[in-house]
All heavy atoms as a GROMACS GRO file, in nm:
protein
  610
    1MET      N    1   2.482   1.866  -4.725
    1MET     CA    2   2.480   1.868  -4.581
    1MET      C    3   2.395   1.986  -4.535
    1MET      O    4   2.413   2.098  -4.582
    1MET     CB    5   2.624   1.880  -4.530
    1MET     CG    6   2.636   1.931  -4.392
    1MET     SD    7   2.805   1.961  -4.329
    1MET     CE    8   2.911   1.951  -4.467
    2LYS      N    9   2.303   1.960  -4.443
    2LYS     CA   10   2.220   2.067  -4.385
    2LYS      C   11   2.299   2.141  -4.279
    2LYS      O   12   2.369   2.079  -4.199
    2LYS     CB   13   2.095   2.007  -4.321
    2LYS     CG   14   2.000   1.944  -4.420
    2LYS     CD   15   1.904   2.045  -4.470
    2LYS     CE   16   1.798   1.974  -4.553
    2LYS     NZ   17   1.718   2.064  -4.626
    3VAL      N   18   2.288   2.273  -4.282
    3VAL     CA   19   2.357   2.356  -4.184
    3VAL      C   20   2.265   2.470  -4.141
    3VAL      O   21   2.163   2.496  -4.204
    3VAL     CB   22   2.490   2.415  -4.239
    3VAL    CG1   23   2.587   2.304  -4.274
    3VAL    CG2   24   2.466   2.506  -4.357
    4ARG      N   25   2.306   2.536  -4.035
    4ARG     CA   26   2.240   2.658  -3.991
    4ARG      C   27   2.345   2.766  -3.980
    4ARG      O   28   2.456   2.742  -3.934
    4ARG     CB   29   2.172   2.638  -3.856
    4ARG     CG   30   2.107   2.770  -3.808
    4ARG     CD   31   2.031   2.752  -3.682
    4ARG     NE   32   1.911   2.676  -3.716
    4ARG     CZ   33   1.828   2.628  -3.628
    4ARG    NH1   34   1.848   2.644  -3.500
    4ARG    NH2   35   1.722   2.561  -3.665
    5ALA      N   36   2.308   2.888  -4.023
    5ALA     CA   37   2.400   3.001  -4.016
    5ALA      C   38   2.335   3.114  -3.939
    5ALA      O   39   2.213   3.133  -3.945
    5ALA     CB   40   2.434   3.049  -4.157
    6GLU      N   41   2.417   3.186  -3.866
    6GLU     CA   42   2.373   3.309  -3.801
    6GLU      C   43   2.445   3.422  -3.874
    6GLU      O   44   2.569   3.426  -3.875
    6GLU     CB   45   2.408   3.310  -3.653
    6GLU     CG   46   2.362   3.436  -3.583
    6GLU     CD   47   2.401   3.437  -3.437
    6GLU    OE1   48   2.518   3.465  -3.409
    6GLU    OE2   49   2.314   3.408  -3.354
    7ILE      N   50   2.369   3.509  -3.937
    7ILE     CA   51   2.427   3.612  -4.024
    7ILE      C   52   2.377   3.749  -3.980
    7ILE      O   53   2.258   3.767  -3.953
    7ILE     CB   54   2.388   3.586  -4.171
    7ILE    CG1   55   2.442   3.451  -4.216
    7ILE    CG2   56   2.441   3.698  -4.261
    7ILE    CD1   57   2.394   3.407  -4.352
    8SER      N   58   2.469   3.845  -3.976
    8SER     CA   59   2.434   3.984  -3.946
    8SER      C   60   2.486   4.073  -4.056
    8SER      O   61   2.603   4.065  -4.093
    8SER     CB   62   2.495   4.028  -3.813
    8SER     OG   63   2.448   3.949  -3.708
    9LEU      N   64   2.399   4.158  -4.109
    9LEU     CA   65   2.437   4.256  -4.210
    9LEU      C   66   2.423   4.394  -4.147
    9LEU      O   67   2.317   4.426  -4.092
    9LEU     CB   68   2.348   4.247  -4.334
    9LEU     CG   69   2.382   4.348  -4.443
    9LEU    CD1   70   2.498   4.294  -4.527
    9LEU    CD2   71   2.263   4.378  -4.530
   10TYR      N   72   2.530   4.473  -4.152
   10TYR     CA   73   2.530   4.607  -4.094
   10TYR      C   74   2.552   4.710  -4.204
   10TYR      O   75   2.663   4.724  -4.254
   10TYR     CB   76   2.641   4.620  -3.989
   10TYR     CG   77   2.629   4.519  -3.877
   10TYR    CD1   78   2.712   4.408  -3.873
   10TYR    CD2   79   2.534   4.535  -3.777
   10TYR    CE1   80   2.702   4.316  -3.770
   10TYR    CE2   81   2.523   4.443  -3.674
   10TYR     CZ   82   2.608   4.333  -3.671
   10TYR     OH   83   2.598   4.241  -3.569
   11PRO      N   84   2.447   4.782  -4.245
   11PRO     CA   85   2.464   4.891  -4.341
   11PRO      C   86   2.533   5.008  -4.273
   11PRO      O   87   2.499   5.043  -4.160
   11PRO     CB   88   2.321   4.928  -4.381
   11PRO     CG   89   2.234   4.818  -4.329
   11PRO     CD   90   2.307   4.758  -4.213
   12LEU      N   91   2.630   5.066  -4.340
   12LEU     CA   92   2.705   5.179  -4.286
   12LEU      C   93   2.666   5.309  -4.356
   12LEU      O   94   2.619   5.306  -4.470
   12LEU     CB   95   2.855   5.156  -4.302
   12LEU     CG   96   2.911   5.027  -4.244
   12LEU    CD1   97   3.059   5.014  -4.279
   12LEU    CD2   98   2.890   5.022  -4.094
   13LYS      N   99   2.687   5.420  -4.289
   13LYS     CA  100   2.666   5.554  -4.346
   13LYS      C  101   2.525   5.573  -4.403
   13LYS      O  102   2.507   5.632  -4.509
   13LYS     CB  103   2.772   5.584  -4.451
   13LYS     CG  104   2.913   5.584  -4.395
   13LYS     CD  105   3.015   5.622  -4.499
   13LYS     CE  106   3.153   5.621  -4.437
   13LYS     NZ  107   3.256   5.657  -4.531
   14THR      N  108   2.427   5.519  -4.333
   14THR     CA  109   2.288   5.536  -4.372
   14THR      C  110   2.202   5.536  -4.246
   14THR      O  111   2.236   5.469  -4.148
   14THR     CB  112   2.240   5.427  -4.470
   14THR    OG1  113   2.104   5.453  -4.504
   14THR    CG2  114   2.252   5.288  -4.412
   15THR      N  115   2.094   5.610  -4.248
   15THR     CA  116   2.001   5.608  -4.136
   15THR      C  117   1.894   5.502  -4.155
   15THR      O  118   1.824   5.467  -4.062
   15THR     CB  119   1.933   5.746  -4.119
   15THR    OG1  120   1.866   5.779  -4.240
   15THR    CG2  121   2.035   5.852  -4.084
   16GLU      N  122   1.882   5.450  -4.276
   16GLU     CA  123   1.781   5.350  -4.308
   16GLU      C  124   1.846   5.211  -4.302
   16GLU      O  125   1.919   5.173  -4.393
   16GLU     CB  126   1.724   5.375  -4.448
   16GLU     CG  127   1.625   5.272  -4.496
   16GLU     CD  128   1.506   5.254  -4.402
   16GLU    OE1  129   1.453   5.356  -4.352
   16GLU    OE2  130   1.466   5.140  -4.379
   17LEU      N  131   1.820   5.139  -4.194
   17LEU     CA  132   1.880   5.006  -4.176
   17LEU      C  133   1.789   4.894  -4.224
   17LEU      O  134   1.837   4.794  -4.276
   17LEU     CB  135   1.915   4.984  -4.028
   17LEU     CG  136   2.008   5.087  -3.965
   17LEU    CD1  137   2.028   5.053  -3.818
   17LEU    CD2  138   2.139   5.094  -4.039
   18SER      N  139   1.659   4.910  -4.206
   18SER     CA  140   1.568   4.798  -4.234
   18SER      C  141   1.558   4.764  -4.382
   18SER      O  142   1.543   4.647  -4.416
   18SER     CB  143   1.430   4.825  -4.176
   18SER     OG  144   1.373   4.940  -4.232
   19SER      N  145   1.569   4.861  -4.470
   19SER     CA  146   1.558   4.831  -4.614
   19SER      C  147   1.672   4.742  -4.663
   19SER      O  148   1.645   4.639  -4.726
   19SER     CB  149   1.553   4.959  -4.697
   19SER     OG  150   1.432   5.027  -4.672
   20PRO      N  151   1.799   4.775  -4.636
   20PRO     CA  152   1.907   4.687  -4.681
   20PRO      C  153   1.901   4.548  -4.616
   20PRO      O  154   1.923   4.447  -4.683
   20PRO     CB  155   2.035   4.760  -4.641
   20PRO     CG  156   1.995   4.901  -4.620
   20PRO     CD  157   1.852   4.899  -4.579
   21VAL      N  158   1.869   4.543  -4.487
   21VAL     CA  159   1.862   4.413  -4.418
   21VAL      C  160   1.747   4.330  -4.475
   21VAL      O  161   1.762   4.211  -4.502
   21VAL     CB  162   1.847   4.433  -4.266
   21VAL    CG1  163   1.819   4.300  -4.196
   21VAL    CG2  164   1.972   4.498  -4.209
   22GLY      N  165   1.632   4.392  -4.497
   22GLY     CA  166   1.518   4.322  -4.555
   22GLY      C  167   1.548   4.272  -4.695
   22GLY      O  168   1.512   4.159  -4.731
   23GLU      N  169   1.615   4.354  -4.773
   23GLU     CA  170   1.652   4.314  -4.909
   23GLU      C  171   1.748   4.194  -4.904
   23GLU      O  172   1.734   4.099  -4.982
   23GLU     CB  173   1.719   4.432  -4.981
   23GLU     CG  174   1.750   4.406  -5.125
   23GLU     CD  175   1.808   4.528  -5.195
   23GLU    OE1  176   1.800   4.640  -5.142
   23GLU    OE2  177   1.862   4.509  -5.306
   24PHE      N  178   1.845   4.198  -4.814
   24PHE     CA  179   1.939   4.087  -4.798
   24PHE      C  180   1.864   3.958  -4.768
   24PHE      O  181   1.887   3.855  -4.831
   24PHE     CB  182   2.039   4.121  -4.687
   24PHE     CG  183   2.148   4.020  -4.669
   24PHE    CD1  184   2.260   4.022  -4.751
   24PHE    CD2  185   2.139   3.924  -4.570
   24PHE    CE1  186   2.361   3.930  -4.734
   24PHE    CE2  187   2.240   3.831  -4.553
   24PHE     CZ  188   2.351   3.834  -4.635
   25CYS      N  189   1.771   3.963  -4.674
   25CYS     CA  190   1.695   3.844  -4.635
   25CYS      C  191   1.605   3.795  -4.747
   25CYS      O  192   1.590   3.674  -4.768
   25CYS     CB  193   1.615   3.872  -4.508
   25CYS     SG  194   1.720   3.893  -4.363
   26ARG      N  195   1.546   3.887  -4.823
   26ARG     CA  196   1.460   3.846  -4.936
   26ARG      C  197   1.542   3.773  -5.043
   26ARG      O  198   1.493   3.677  -5.104
   26ARG     CB  199   1.389   3.966  -4.996
   26ARG     CG  200   1.270   4.012  -4.913
   26ARG     CD  201   1.186   4.117  -4.984
   26ARG     NE  202   1.259   4.241  -5.007
   26ARG     CZ  203   1.276   4.337  -4.918
   26ARG    NH1  204   1.226   4.324  -4.797
   26ARG    NH2  205   1.342   4.447  -4.948
   27ILE      N  206   1.665   3.815  -5.065
   27ILE     CA  207   1.751   3.747  -5.162
   27ILE      C  208   1.778   3.604  -5.115
   27ILE      O  209   1.772   3.509  -5.194
   27ILE     CB  210   1.883   3.824  -5.185
   27ILE    CG1  211   1.854   3.959  -5.252
   27ILE    CG2  212   1.982   3.742  -5.267
   27ILE    CD1  213   1.972   4.055  -5.252
   28LEU      N  214   1.806   3.587  -4.986
   28LEU     CA  215   1.830   3.453  -4.932
   28LEU      C  216   1.705   3.367  -4.944
   28LEU      O  217   1.712   3.250  -4.984
   28LEU     CB  218   1.874   3.462  -4.785
   28LEU     CG  219   2.004   3.537  -4.756
   28LEU    CD1  220   2.030   3.537  -4.605
   28LEU    CD2  221   2.121   3.478  -4.831
   29GLN      N  222   1.589   3.424  -4.913
   29GLN     CA  223   1.463   3.349  -4.922
   29GLN      C  224   1.432   3.311  -5.067
   29GLN      O  225   1.381   3.202  -5.093
   29GLN     CB  226   1.349   3.430  -4.862
   29GLN     CG  227   1.359   3.442  -4.712
   29GLN     CD  228   1.263   3.543  -4.654
   29GLN    OE1  229   1.227   3.641  -4.719
   29GLN    NE2  230   1.223   3.522  -4.529
   30ALA      N  231   1.464   3.399  -5.160
   30ALA     CA  232   1.439   3.370  -5.302
   30ALA      C  233   1.522   3.253  -5.352
   30ALA      O  234   1.486   3.189  -5.450
   30ALA     CB  235   1.467   3.495  -5.386
   31GLN      N  236   1.630   3.224  -5.280
   31GLN     CA  237   1.715   3.109  -5.315
   31GLN      C  238   1.667   2.981  -5.246
   31GLN      O  239   1.734   2.878  -5.252
   31GLN     CB  240   1.860   3.138  -5.275
   31GLN     CG  241   1.922   3.255  -5.346
   31GLN     CD  242   1.939   3.229  -5.494
   31GLN    OE1  243   1.974   3.120  -5.536
   31GLN    NE2  244   1.912   3.330  -5.575
   32GLY      N  245   1.551   2.988  -5.181
   32GLY     CA  246   1.492   2.870  -5.119
   32GLY      C  247   1.539   2.842  -4.978
   32GLY      O  248   1.513   2.733  -4.925
   33LEU      N  249   1.605   2.939  -4.914
   33LEU     CA  250   1.653   2.919  -4.778
   33LEU      C  251   1.549   2.963  -4.677
   33LEU      O  252   1.471   3.055  -4.702
   33LEU     CB  253   1.782   2.997  -4.756
   33LEU     CG  254   1.898   2.958  -4.848
   33LEU    CD1  255   2.015   3.052  -4.826
   33LEU    CD2  256   1.940   2.814  -4.825
   34GLU      N  257   1.549   2.898  -4.562
   34GLU     CA  258   1.462   2.937  -4.452
   34GLU      C  259   1.534   3.045  -4.372
   34GLU      O  260   1.644   3.024  -4.324
   34GLU     CB  261   1.433   2.818  -4.362
   34GLU     CG  262   1.346   2.850  -4.245
   34GLU     CD  263   1.330   2.732  -4.151
   34GLU    OE1  264   1.341   2.618  -4.195
   34GLU    OE2  265   1.307   2.758  -4.031
   35VAL      N  266   1.472   3.163  -4.360
   35VAL     CA  267   1.533   3.276  -4.291
   35VAL      C  268   1.443   3.319  -4.177
   35VAL      O  269   1.324   3.343  -4.197
   35VAL     CB  270   1.556   3.395  -4.388
   35VAL    CG1  271   1.618   3.513  -4.315
   35VAL    CG2  272   1.641   3.354  -4.507
   36GLN      N  273   1.501   3.329  -4.057
   36GLN     CA  274   1.430   3.380  -3.941
   36GLN      C  275   1.502   3.508  -3.899
   36GLN      O  276   1.617   3.504  -3.856
   36GLN     CB  277   1.432   3.278  -3.827
   36GLN     CG  278   1.358   3.151  -3.861
   36GLN     CD  279   1.374   3.046  -3.752
   36GLN    OE1  280   1.455   3.058  -3.662
   36GLN    NE2  281   1.294   2.941  -3.763
   37ILE      N  282   1.433   3.621  -3.914
   37ILE     CA  283   1.493   3.751  -3.885
   37ILE      C  284   1.480   3.781  -3.736
   37ILE      O  285   1.370   3.774  -3.680
   37ILE     CB  286   1.427   3.862  -3.969
   37ILE    CG1  287   1.445   3.832  -4.117
   37ILE    CG2  288   1.486   3.998  -3.934
   37ILE    CD1  289   1.365   3.920  -4.209
   38GLY      N  290   1.592   3.813  -3.674
   38GLY     CA  291   1.594   3.849  -3.532
   38GLY      C  292   1.637   3.994  -3.516
   38GLY      O  293   1.669   4.062  -3.613
   39PRO      N  294   1.640   4.042  -3.392
   39PRO     CA  295   1.674   4.183  -3.369
   39PRO      C  296   1.820   4.217  -3.399
   39PRO      O  297   1.851   4.331  -3.434
   39PRO     CB  298   1.641   4.205  -3.222
   39PRO     CG  299   1.641   4.069  -3.162
   39PRO     CD  300   1.604   3.973  -3.271
   40MET      N  301   1.911   4.121  -3.386
   40MET     CA  302   2.054   4.148  -3.406
   40MET      C  303   2.116   4.065  -3.518
   40MET      O  304   2.225   4.096  -3.566
   40MET     CB  305   2.133   4.121  -3.278
   40MET     CG  306   2.094   4.212  -3.163
   40MET     SD  307   2.140   4.383  -3.192
   40MET     CE  308   2.316   4.373  -3.181
   41SER      N  309   2.048   3.956  -3.558
   41SER     CA  310   2.101   3.870  -3.663
   41SER      C  311   1.986   3.788  -3.721
   41SER      O  312   1.876   3.788  -3.668
   41SER     CB  313   2.209   3.777  -3.608
   41SER     OG  314   2.153   3.688  -3.513
   42SER      N  315   2.016   3.720  -3.829
   42SER     CA  316   1.918   3.632  -3.890
   42SER      C  317   1.971   3.490  -3.887
   42SER      O  318   2.091   3.466  -3.904
   42SER     CB  319   1.891   3.673  -4.035
   42SER     OG  320   1.832   3.802  -4.038
   43SER      N  321   1.882   3.394  -3.866
   43SER     CA  322   1.915   3.253  -3.870
   43SER      C  323   1.873   3.199  -4.006
   43SER      O  324   1.759   3.220  -4.048
   43SER     CB  325   1.843   3.180  -3.757
   43SER     OG  326   1.869   3.041  -3.764
   44VAL      N  327   1.966   3.133  -4.072
   44VAL     CA  328   1.941   3.082  -4.207
   44VAL      C  329   1.968   2.932  -4.206
   44VAL      O  330   2.075   2.888  -4.161
   44VAL     CB  331   2.032   3.151  -4.310
   44VAL    CG1  332   2.002   3.102  -4.451
   44VAL    CG2  333   2.018   3.302  -4.302
   45SER      N  334   1.873   2.853  -4.257
   45SER     CA  335   1.889   2.708  -4.261
   45SER      C  336   1.878   2.660  -4.405
   45SER      O  337   1.801   2.714  -4.483
   45SER     CB  338   1.780   2.641  -4.178
   45SER     OG  339   1.787   2.681  -4.044
   46GLY      N  340   1.956   2.557  -4.435
   46GLY     CA  341   1.950   2.498  -4.568
   46GLY      C  342   2.073   2.416  -4.597
   46GLY      O  343   2.153   2.385  -4.508
   47GLU      N  344   2.088   2.381  -4.723
   47GLU     CA  345   2.206   2.307  -4.766
   47GLU      C  346   2.328   2.399  -4.764
   47GLU      O  347   2.318   2.516  -4.803
   47GLU     CB  348   2.186   2.252  -4.908
   47GLU     CG  349   2.086   2.139  -4.916
   47GLU     CD  350   2.134   2.012  -4.847
   47GLU    OE1  351   2.256   1.984  -4.848
   47GLU    OE2  352   2.049   1.942  -4.789
   48CYS      N  353   2.439   2.347  -4.721
   48CYS     CA  354   2.562   2.426  -4.706
   48CYS      C  355   2.597   2.501  -4.835
   48CYS      O  356   2.621   2.621  -4.833
   48CYS     CB  357   2.676   2.334  -4.663
   48CYS     SG  358   2.830   2.418  -4.629
   49LYS      N  359   2.600   2.430  -4.945
   49LYS     CA  360   2.638   2.494  -5.073
   49LYS      C  361   2.540   2.603  -5.112
   49LYS      O  362   2.580   2.706  -5.166
   49LYS     CB  363   2.653   2.389  -5.183
   49LYS     CG  364   2.526   2.315  -5.219
   49LYS     CD  365   2.551   2.214  -5.331
   49LYS     CE  366   2.434   2.125  -5.360
   49LYS     NZ  367   2.304   2.179  -5.359
   50ASP      N  368   2.413   2.584  -5.080
   50ASP     CA  369   2.312   2.684  -5.114
   50ASP      C  370   2.328   2.810  -5.029
   50ASP      O  371   2.310   2.922  -5.077
   50ASP     CB  372   2.171   2.626  -5.096
   50ASP     CG  373   2.143   2.511  -5.190
   50ASP    OD1  374   2.208   2.502  -5.296
   50ASP    OD2  375   2.057   2.427  -5.156
   51ILE      N  376   2.362   2.792  -4.902
   51ILE     CA  377   2.382   2.907  -4.814
   51ILE      C  378   2.502   2.988  -4.861
   51ILE      O  379   2.493   3.111  -4.874
   51ILE     CB  380   2.397   2.864  -4.667
   51ILE    CG1  381   2.260   2.818  -4.615
   51ILE    CG2  382   2.454   2.977  -4.582
   51ILE    CD1  383   2.260   2.767  -4.473
   52PHE      N  384   2.614   2.923  -4.889
   52PHE     CA  385   2.732   2.997  -4.934
   52PHE      C  386   2.704   3.072  -5.064
   52PHE      O  387   2.741   3.189  -5.079
   52PHE     CB  388   2.851   2.904  -4.952
   52PHE     CG  389   2.925   2.878  -4.824
   52PHE    CD1  390   2.907   2.760  -4.754
   52PHE    CD2  391   3.013   2.972  -4.773
   52PHE    CE1  392   2.975   2.736  -4.636
   52PHE    CE2  393   3.082   2.949  -4.654
   52PHE     CZ  394   3.063   2.830  -4.586
   53LYS      N  395   2.636   3.007  -5.157
   53LYS     CA  396   2.605   3.071  -5.286
   53LYS      C  397   2.511   3.190  -5.266
   53LYS      O  398   2.534   3.298  -5.321
   53LYS     CB  399   2.541   2.968  -5.380
   53LYS     CG  400   2.504   3.024  -5.515
   53LYS     CD  401   2.438   2.917  -5.601
   53LYS     CE  402   2.387   2.979  -5.729
   53LYS     NZ  403   2.301   2.889  -5.804
   54ALA      N  404   2.407   3.173  -5.186
   54ALA     CA  405   2.309   3.279  -5.165
   54ALA      C  406   2.369   3.396  -5.089
   54ALA      O  407   2.341   3.513  -5.121
   54ALA     CB  408   2.187   3.224  -5.090
   55VAL      N  409   2.452   3.369  -4.989
   55VAL     CA  410   2.515   3.477  -4.913
   55VAL      C  411   2.608   3.556  -5.003
   55VAL      O  412   2.611   3.680  -4.997
   55VAL     CB  413   2.588   3.422  -4.789
   55VAL    CG1  414   2.678   3.527  -4.726
   55VAL    CG2  415   2.486   3.372  -4.686
   56GLN      N  416   2.682   3.488  -5.089
   56GLN     CA  417   2.770   3.559  -5.181
   56GLN      C  418   2.689   3.650  -5.274
   56GLN      O  419   2.721   3.768  -5.291
   56GLN     CB  420   2.852   3.462  -5.266
   56GLN     CG  421   2.940   3.534  -5.368
   56GLN     CD  422   3.017   3.437  -5.457
   56GLN    OE1  423   3.011   3.316  -5.442
   56GLN    NE2  424   3.091   3.493  -5.551
   57GLU      N  425   2.583   3.596  -5.331
   57GLU     CA  426   2.499   3.675  -5.422
   57GLU      C  427   2.436   3.795  -5.350
   57GLU      O  428   2.439   3.907  -5.400
   57GLU     CB  429   2.388   3.588  -5.481
   57GLU     CG  430   2.298   3.663  -5.576
   57GLU     CD  431   2.191   3.575  -5.637
   57GLU    OE1  432   2.217   3.456  -5.662
   57GLU    OE2  433   2.080   3.627  -5.659
   58ALA      N  434   2.382   3.770  -5.230
   58ALA     CA  435   2.318   3.878  -5.155
   58ALA      C  436   2.419   3.985  -5.116
   58ALA      O  437   2.391   4.105  -5.128
   58ALA     CB  438   2.249   3.821  -5.031
   59PHE      N  439   2.537   3.943  -5.070
   59PHE     CA  440   2.639   4.041  -5.032
   59PHE      C  441   2.681   4.126  -5.152
   59PHE      O  442   2.692   4.248  -5.142
   59PHE     CB  443   2.762   3.971  -4.972
   59PHE     CG  444   2.870   4.068  -4.934
   59PHE    CD1  445   2.862   4.140  -4.816
   59PHE    CD2  446   2.976   4.092  -5.018
   59PHE    CE1  447   2.959   4.232  -4.781
   59PHE    CE2  448   3.075   4.184  -4.985
   59PHE     CZ  449   3.066   4.254  -4.866
   60GLU      N  450   2.704   4.062  -5.266
   60GLU     CA  451   2.746   4.137  -5.384
   60GLU      C  452   2.641   4.238  -5.427
   60GLU      O  453   2.673   4.350  -5.464
   60GLU     CB  454   2.781   4.041  -5.497
   60GLU     CG  455   2.912   3.965  -5.472
   60GLU     CD  456   2.944   3.861  -5.577
   60GLU    OE1  457   2.860   3.836  -5.668
   60GLU    OE2  458   3.052   3.802  -5.567
   61GLN      N  459   2.514   4.198  -5.423
   61GLN     CA  460   2.407   4.290  -5.462
   61GLN      C  461   2.397   4.408  -5.366
   61GLN      O  462   2.382   4.523  -5.409
   61GLN     CB  463   2.273   4.216  -5.468
   61GLN     CG  464   2.259   4.128  -5.589
   61GLN     CD  465   2.120   4.068  -5.600
   61GLN    OE1  466   2.022   4.131  -5.563
   61GLN    NE2  467   2.112   3.947  -5.652
   62LEU      N  468   2.405   4.381  -5.236
   62LEU     CA  469   2.395   4.490  -5.138
   62LEU      C  470   2.520   4.577  -5.139
   62LEU      O  471   2.509   4.700  -5.126
   62LEU     CB  472   2.372   4.434  -4.997
   62LEU     CG  473   2.227   4.410  -4.956
   62LEU    CD1  474   2.155   4.540  -4.933
   62LEU    CD2  475   2.151   4.321  -5.048
   63ALA      N  476   2.637   4.517  -5.155
   63ALA     CA  477   2.761   4.594  -5.155
   63ALA      C  478   2.770   4.686  -5.277
   63ALA      O  479   2.841   4.786  -5.274
   63ALA     CB  480   2.881   4.500  -5.151
   64ALA      N  481   2.696   4.656  -5.383
   64ALA     CA  482   2.694   4.743  -5.500
   64ALA      C  483   2.613   4.869  -5.474
   64ALA      O  484   2.633   4.970  -5.541
   64ALA     CB  485   2.635   4.668  -5.620
   65LYS      N  486   2.524   4.866  -5.372
   65LYS     CA  487   2.438   4.980  -5.342
   65LYS      C  488   2.472   5.051  -5.212
   65LYS      O  489   2.444   5.169  -5.198
   65LYS     CB  490   2.292   4.934  -5.333
   65LYS     CG  491   2.237   4.878  -5.463
   65LYS     CD  492   2.087   4.877  -5.464
   65LYS     CE  493   2.028   4.754  -5.406
   65LYS     NZ  494   1.883   4.744  -5.426
   66TYR      N  495   2.528   4.978  -5.117
   66TYR     CA  496   2.554   5.032  -4.984
   66TYR      C  497   2.695   4.993  -4.939
   66TYR      O  498   2.752   4.897  -4.989
   66TYR     CB  499   2.457   4.973  -4.879
   66TYR     CG  500   2.311   4.984  -4.913
   66TYR    CD1  501   2.242   4.878  -4.970
   66TYR    CD2  502   2.240   5.100  -4.884
   66TYR    CE1  503   2.106   4.887  -4.999
   66TYR    CE2  504   2.104   5.110  -4.912
   66TYR     CZ  505   2.038   5.003  -4.970
   66TYR     OH  506   1.904   5.012  -4.997
   67GLN      N  507   2.742   5.063  -4.839
   67GLN     CA  508   2.861   5.017  -4.768
   67GLN      C  509   2.809   4.927  -4.656
   67GLN      O  510   2.723   4.969  -4.577
   67GLN     CB  511   2.940   5.134  -4.712
   67GLN     CG  512   3.004   5.218  -4.822
   67GLN     CD  513   3.088   5.330  -4.763
   67GLN    OE1  514   3.095   5.350  -4.644
   67GLN    NE2  515   3.152   5.404  -4.852
   68VAL      N  516   2.858   4.804  -4.650
   68VAL     CA  517   2.805   4.707  -4.554
   68VAL      C  518   2.916   4.627  -4.489
   68VAL      O  519   3.025   4.613  -4.544
   68VAL     CB  520   2.706   4.610  -4.620
   68VAL    CG1  521   2.582   4.683  -4.669
   68VAL    CG2  522   2.769   4.533  -4.734
   69VAL      N  523   2.884   4.575  -4.372
   69VAL     CA  524   2.966   4.478  -4.302
   69VAL      C  525   2.880   4.354  -4.285
   69VAL      O  526   2.764   4.363  -4.245
   69VAL     CB  527   3.012   4.529  -4.164
   69VAL    CG1  528   3.085   4.420  -4.087
   69VAL    CG2  529   3.099   4.652  -4.178
   70LEU      N  530   2.936   4.237  -4.316
   70LEU     CA  531   2.865   4.111  -4.302
   70LEU      C  532   2.944   4.021  -4.208
   70LEU      O  533   3.064   4.001  -4.228
   70LEU     CB  534   2.849   4.043  -4.438
   70LEU     CG  535   2.782   3.906  -4.438
   70LEU    CD1  536   2.633   3.922  -4.408
   70LEU    CD2  537   2.802   3.837  -4.571
   71THR      N  538   2.877   3.970  -4.105
   71THR     CA  539   2.940   3.872  -4.016
   71THR      C  540   2.855   3.747  -4.016
   71THR      O  541   2.733   3.753  -4.040
   71THR     CB  542   2.953   3.924  -3.871
   71THR    OG1  543   2.823   3.942  -3.817
   71THR    CG2  544   3.031   4.054  -3.866
   72GLY      N  545   2.918   3.634  -3.993
   72GLY     CA  546   2.840   3.510  -3.990
   72GLY      C  547   2.911   3.394  -3.924
   72GLY      O  548   3.033   3.394  -3.911
   73LYS      N  549   2.829   3.302  -3.879
   73LYS     CA  550   2.876   3.173  -3.824
   73LYS      C  551   2.793   3.065  -3.891
   73LYS      O  552   2.671   3.080  -3.906
   73LYS     CB  553   2.854   3.168  -3.674
   73LYS     CG  554   2.932   3.272  -3.597
   73LYS     CD  555   2.903   3.263  -3.449
   73LYS     CE  556   2.782   3.348  -3.422
   73LYS     NZ  557   2.749   3.361  -3.281
   74ILE      N  558   2.859   2.957  -3.931
   74ILE     CA  559   2.788   2.845  -3.994
   74ILE      C  560   2.823   2.718  -3.917
   74ILE      O  561   2.940   2.693  -3.888
   74ILE     CB  562   2.828   2.832  -4.143
   74ILE    CG1  563   2.788   2.960  -4.217
   74ILE    CG2  564   2.762   2.710  -4.206
   74ILE    CD1  565   2.831   2.964  -4.361
   75SER      N  566   2.720   2.639  -3.887
   75SER     CA  567   2.740   2.519  -3.807
   75SER      C  568   2.667   2.400  -3.866
   75SER      O  569   2.552   2.413  -3.909
   75SER     CB  570   2.689   2.544  -3.665
   75SER     OG  571   2.694   2.423  -3.590
   76ASN      N  572   2.734   2.285  -3.865
   76ASN     CA  573   2.666   2.162  -3.901
   76ASN      C  574   2.622   2.087  -3.775
   76ASN      O  575   2.566   1.979  -3.783
   76ASN     CB  576   2.756   2.073  -3.988
   76ASN     CG  577   2.876   2.020  -3.913
   76ASN    OD1  578   2.908   2.064  -3.804
   76ASN    ND2  579   2.946   1.926  -3.974
   77ALA      N  580   2.649   2.146  -3.657
   77ALA     CA  581   2.614   2.083  -3.530
   77ALA      C  582   2.482   2.136  -3.473
   77ALA      O  583   2.432   2.081  -3.377
   77ALA     CB  584   2.726   2.107  -3.428
   78CYS      N  585   2.429   2.242  -3.531
   78CYS     CA  586   2.301   2.297  -3.487
   78CYS      C  587   2.194   2.250  -3.583
   78CYS      O  588   2.194   2.292  -3.699
   78CYS     CB  589   2.305   2.451  -3.486
   78CYS     SG  590   2.427   2.519  -3.376
   79PRO      N  591   2.106   2.165  -3.540
   79PRO     CA  592   2.007   2.112  -3.634
   79PRO      C  593   1.916   2.222  -3.688
   79PRO      O  594   1.871   2.307  -3.611
   79PRO     CB  595   1.927   2.011  -3.551
   79PRO     CG  596   1.960   2.040  -3.410
   79PRO     CD  597   2.089   2.115  -3.405
   80PRO      N  598   1.895   2.223  -3.819
   80PRO     CA  599   1.802   2.322  -3.878
   80PRO      C  600   1.661   2.299  -3.824
   80PRO      O  601   1.622   2.186  -3.798
   80PRO     CB  602   1.807   2.294  -4.028
   80PRO     CG  603   1.931   2.214  -4.049
   80PRO     CD  604   1.957   2.140  -3.921
   81SER      N  605   1.588   2.407  -3.808
   81SER     CA  606   1.449   2.394  -3.756
   81SER      C  607   1.355   2.356  -3.867
   81SER      O  608   1.381   2.365  -3.982
   81SER     CB  609   1.406   2.525  -3.692
   81SER     OG  610   1.417   2.631  -3.784
   0.00000   0.00000   0.00000
């Protein structure tokens, strides 16, 4: 099933925000997902199972290096672009 997700990653206790967020998005893209980076969140489109798997992998990799907060919404009612 195709879905769209709105995901926000918030690195904590660091002044460098763009590196962790960029790394998170690159991990999602490497899994074949379409990622559109916005000022407050990223839009991710793809197969539901692929999004869940990629988000888990990306979160685990970033959480091993940084303290982070991840928020997200996933919808099957918003058509992927």
